[in-house]
Each structure stands twice: as C-alpha cells, then as structure tokens.
C-alpha atoms as one frame of an Amber mdcrd trajectory, in Angstrom:
protein
 -17.773  21.506  21.542 -15.654  19.404  19.183 -17.885  18.279  16.308 -15.055
  16.768  14.256 -16.245  13.419  12.835 -14.336  10.351  13.984 -12.301   8.840
  11.139 -10.874   5.343  10.649  -8.210   4.641   8.004  -7.852   1.485   5.902
  -5.789   0.275   2.952  -7.661   0.141  -0.336 -10.385   2.001  -2.184 -13.921
   2.676  -1.017 -15.813  -0.597  -0.982 -12.814  -2.811  -0.139 -13.334  -5.554
   2.433 -11.263  -3.432   4.844 -13.757  -0.607   4.306 -16.588  -3.056   4.996
 -14.871  -4.210   8.209 -14.499  -0.597   9.372 -18.191   0.091   8.756 -19.273
  -3.092  10.522 -17.273  -2.355  13.687 -17.616   1.445  13.704 -20.790   2.318
  11.766 -20.757   5.923  13.026 -17.198   6.619  11.844 -16.115   8.009   8.486
 -13.784   5.682   6.565 -10.574   6.993   5.000  -9.118   5.012   2.048  -5.291
   4.823   1.825  -3.081   3.519  -0.959  -0.889   1.390   1.347  -0.745  -0.033
   4.868   2.033   2.436   5.660  -0.180   5.335   4.581  -2.970   4.070   6.848
  -0.525   4.057   9.773   0.647   7.556   8.851  -2.925   8.815   8.765  -3.205
   8.039  12.487   0.322   9.320  13.199  -0.478  12.663  11.584  -3.964  12.865
  13.152  -5.813  12.640   9.839  -7.540   9.602  11.320  -8.380   8.502  14.849
  -7.962   4.767  14.223  -6.729   2.338  11.573  -8.074  -1.088  10.592  -5.401
  -3.438   9.225  -5.904  -7.031   7.981  -3.359  -9.382   9.508  -4.495 -12.939
   8.653  -6.841 -14.706   6.258  -8.014 -18.296   6.700  -7.264 -19.022   3.016
  -4.369 -16.728   2.055  -2.505 -16.749   5.394  -0.610 -13.679   6.584  -1.765
 -10.446   4.954   0.161  -7.496   6.361   3.623  -7.326   7.931   2.484  -5.507
  11.032   5.744  -6.353  12.801   7.691  -3.975  10.537   5.117  -1.164  10.628
   4.320  -1.087  14.352   7.793  -0.068  15.640   8.083   2.587  12.947   4.778
   4.257  13.761   4.373   3.499  17.487   0.674   2.695  17.345  -1.075   0.302
  19.703  -3.448  -2.593  19.088  -6.761  -1.961  20.860  -8.995  -4.590  19.268
  -9.490  -7.366  16.744 -12.295  -8.124  14.303 -13.099 -11.291  12.358 -14.649
 -10.323   9.021 -16.345 -13.041   6.910 -15.335 -12.612   3.263 -18.159 -13.116
   0.788 -16.891 -12.570  -2.741 -19.447 -11.541  -5.364 -19.216 -11.592  -9.138
 -20.031  -8.089 -10.338 -20.826  -6.698 -13.765 -21.939  -3.427 -15.286 -25.652
  -2.665 -15.492 -27.458  -5.101 -17.750 -24.554  -7.550 -18.011 -25.031 -11.315
 -17.687 -22.491 -13.931 -16.656 -22.511 -15.205 -20.238 -21.278 -11.792 -21.464
 -18.077 -11.891 -19.407 -14.637 -12.603 -20.872 -12.438 -10.994 -18.182 -12.615
 -10.895 -14.410 -10.742  -8.295 -12.330  -9.814  -8.608  -8.648  -7.105  -8.691
  -5.979  -4.262 -11.210  -6.214  -5.618 -13.077  -3.162  -9.275 -12.946  -4.192
  -8.815 -14.529  -7.639  -7.406 -17.880  -6.413 -10.146 -17.972  -3.756 -12.723
 -18.071  -6.575 -11.062 -20.497  -8.994 -14.169 -22.594  -9.610 -16.393 -19.876
 -11.074 -13.488 -18.406 -13.053 -12.832 -21.859 -14.549 -16.509 -22.650 -15.144
 -17.089 -19.368 -16.989 -13.751 -19.567 -18.842 -12.696 -16.095 -17.719  -9.309
 -14.443 -18.074  -8.143 -13.076 -14.712  -6.764  -9.557 -14.356  -4.936  -8.657
 -11.111  -5.601  -5.385  -9.252  -4.280  -3.770  -6.086  -7.557  -4.471  -4.287
 -11.052  -5.793  -4.943 -12.724  -2.396  -4.766 -10.221  -0.935  -7.233 -11.168
  -3.726  -9.634 -14.857  -2.845  -9.213 -14.118   0.826  -9.836 -12.148  -0.057
 -12.985 -14.938  -2.080 -14.621 -17.434   0.643 -13.713 -15.240   3.111 -15.624
 -14.902   0.715 -18.589 -18.682   0.132 -18.702 -18.039  -2.925 -20.867 -20.194
  -6.039 -20.385 -17.192  -8.272 -21.143 -15.438  -7.136 -17.967 -16.516  -8.285
 -14.512 -15.045  -8.033 -11.028 -14.878 -10.092  -7.860 -15.538  -7.789  -4.912
 -17.855  -7.020  -2.010 -21.535  -6.132  -2.159 -20.504  -2.752  -0.728 -18.335
  -2.157  -3.822 -21.335  -3.006  -6.025 -23.411  -0.373  -4.230 -20.705   2.297
  -4.344 -19.803   1.856  -8.030 -23.286   1.132  -9.377 -22.659  -2.447 -10.453
 -24.943  -5.471 -10.663 -24.285  -8.571  -8.561 -24.290 -11.378 -11.117 -23.711
 -14.086  -8.501 -23.296 -13.933  -4.727 -20.753 -15.798  -2.570 -18.585 -17.147
  -5.382 -15.650 -18.070  -3.119 -14.606 -21.735  -3.213 -14.385 -22.127   0.576
 -17.435 -21.436   2.699 -15.443 -20.260   5.702 -13.283 -17.458   4.375 -12.476
 -14.996   7.146 -10.019 -12.135   7.511  -8.763 -11.081  10.928  -8.243  -7.348
  11.382  -6.382  -5.400  14.056  -7.669  -2.030  15.240  -4.870   0.466  15.890
  -4.831   3.660  17.947  -2.218   6.238  19.024  -2.599   5.242  22.694  -3.168
   1.844  24.351  -6.603   1.010  25.741  -6.146  -1.660  28.391  -9.349  -3.687
  29.015 -10.779  -3.347  32.505 -11.759  -7.009  32.654  -9.178  -9.782  33.021
 -11.312 -12.248  31.031 -10.546 -13.116  27.390  -7.765 -10.558  27.013  -4.849
 -10.861  24.581  -1.582  -8.950  24.890   0.812  -8.346  21.987   4.591  -8.101
  22.025   7.518  -7.735  19.651  10.994  -8.816  20.747  14.407  -9.900  19.449
  16.051 -13.026  20.848  19.687 -13.013  21.791  22.050 -14.900  19.512  22.615
 -17.810  21.901  21.611 -21.492  21.715  17.981 -22.241  22.662  17.261 -18.523
  23.148  13.663 -18.770  21.902  12.951 -21.881  23.967  14.198 -20.133  27.087
  12.479 -16.855  26.235   9.108 -18.546  25.896   9.581 -20.707  28.966   8.265
 -17.955  31.211   4.883 -18.028  29.500   4.609 -21.796  29.959   5.629 -21.811
  33.638   3.139 -19.037  34.370   0.272 -20.789  32.610  -0.054 -18.382  29.655
  -0.930 -19.623  26.167   0.310 -18.112  22.910  -2.258 -17.663  20.156   0.220
 -16.319  17.598   3.998 -16.480  17.183   5.728 -15.352  13.995   9.418 -14.930
  13.285  11.198 -12.466  11.033  14.845 -11.792  10.235  16.722  -8.511  10.205
  18.384  -6.965   7.152  21.480  -9.141   7.675  19.582 -12.406   8.281  21.221
 -12.484  11.686  18.889 -11.601  14.548  15.400 -13.099  14.643  12.489 -10.859
  15.639   9.257 -12.325  16.962   5.694 -11.059  17.064   3.530 -12.854  19.600
   0.057 -12.648  21.087  -0.451 -13.979  24.589  -3.685 -14.941  26.334  -3.310
 -12.804  29.429  -3.960  -9.352  30.819  -0.830  -7.152  30.894  -1.492  -6.156
  34.515  -1.821  -9.736  35.761   0.944 -11.136  37.968   1.413 -14.134  35.651
   2.018 -11.857  32.639   4.425  -9.644  34.585   6.427 -12.673  35.762   6.559
 -14.061  32.213   7.708 -10.679  30.909  10.443 -10.560  33.530  11.733 -13.975
  32.466  11.478 -12.993  28.792  13.821 -10.090  29.508  16.691 -12.462  30.388
  16.786 -13.931  26.874  15.278 -11.248  24.628  16.259  -7.739  23.548  14.080
  -4.762  22.683  10.869  -6.160  24.146   8.052  -3.839  23.138   4.456  -3.966
  24.350   2.069  -3.395  21.416  -1.205  -3.293  23.296  -3.915  -5.412  24.892
  -7.422  -6.063  23.654 -10.554  -8.078  24.234 -10.755 -11.288  22.211 -13.318
 -11.268  19.421 -16.498 -13.206  20.326 -15.765 -15.750  17.570 -12.321 -16.588
  18.956 -12.124 -19.878  20.845  -9.805 -19.660  23.848  -8.986 -22.890  25.680
C-alpha cells in the first residue's frame, strides 16, 4: 500500500497566504514551500508534489502570477479555483507593543494594502519577497522595533504576537488561486464549469473579434480574457476562461470556430466554479 503523503506546492515560505490557502482547501495534505512560481510548477513536473496552488488575481493588486507563460512550459492543467480572503495582521516579537515599532516588513503588495496603519504609526516600510518571509525575518531579529504584516498562520509558525488583526485598508481583499495538476480532471457535472484556453491570434484585421465570435454565437460567456505579446511584440497571445463544459456541444462548436482565426489553441483544463463566484 502506498503510504506516501500527498503534497501540494506553493510559492513563498511557510505561513504565506498561499500556504494558508493550501491548508484551507487540502487540510490533509503536506505543504511544500518554493522560492518561485516556476519552482512550484517544477515540483509537480518532477513529482516532488502532487499539486500546486498558484495565486492569479487579487481584488486590490490585480494580476499576481503570469500563468500564461508558465503553463505551456510545464504542461500542467487547472483542476480548481479557490477564493482566499486576505486578512493582514500586524505582528511583533513576544512582548512588543505597537508603540515600540519603527519598521514594518512585508510583501510589496501587502504594504500598500495597509497604508493607513503604517501612516498612523509612522512606520518605515521594508519590502520582502513574501509576507511569511518578513515574519520569519523579524522573528530572527527579535527586536521590538521591527514588526511585520502577515497572516495569523505566520504568527503561529514563527512565534510572534498579533499586535492588531485585520489591518488591511479594504475590507474585501481576496486572492484567487488556481489548483494545478499533471493531468486534467474534467468535472462530471455540466453546471458551473469553467474551461481555460491559451491561443495566439493570426496577424489579420479583426482576428480577435472573429476568434471570440464563436463563443458569443454559441451562448458562452467569458469570465477572463488577458492578452500578452511575444518576444518581438508581434503576435498577441490570449488566456481566457469560458463558462462552459469542454464536452458540451456549444463549447466544441465555439472551439471549432476559434480554430479558423487562432493558432496554437491549447486546452488548460476545466474546473468547478468556486461557491463564491457569481455566474450570470
């Protein structure tokens, strides 16, 4: 019997919000920290991990990871999505008070999301690769002048005090994650299913308009469409997510029409919409 523990990879250090998302969705799995998104992909490629959890969008910061460039290189498939509420906490070493702080450490996206408390306390911001790394750094310093903005999980892992909870400026701060696997897992139900694609449009007038026409005529909505350019700023590549099951006749007809105006169409996977997603 195979007793190997299931492992899920994420970018960041233990206690990062990606780590928290992994634990919330897969509480029985062991989390594997990686230094970069590419390393998290490689962990699944090389069978060091069974899955990867990658942040793709944040309601405040916008796009997080360039999945479009990593997916073709690693040939993984999207099998799910997760919406993770982001509750930033002001952390300090044991016995520290907010009044003791002079510096605050955190990720480049987290710091501007907490401008009010940083301004009110008159703190000097220090940028780190991720929130958990900032928490780990102030734990090592063990200096009451240094605080961090990170998750409650990071406080637990690194033995820090939570000086104030939920210090983010916006109440609704959410990161959307994609769950990646080496093989696709097509949902059995046709309800609330999203399908993902990457494609290049041909260099002809109105190519994108014509390429997307098949989705409109077959009654399929797009929930995400992003464009990227190649190394020569010539051919545009598009990442899109479509409300529709890949085995449905409407999706197949739309895909057929897409093929007339697009090159290198690649299916990236299908997954059930998160319960918090509103689909019209």
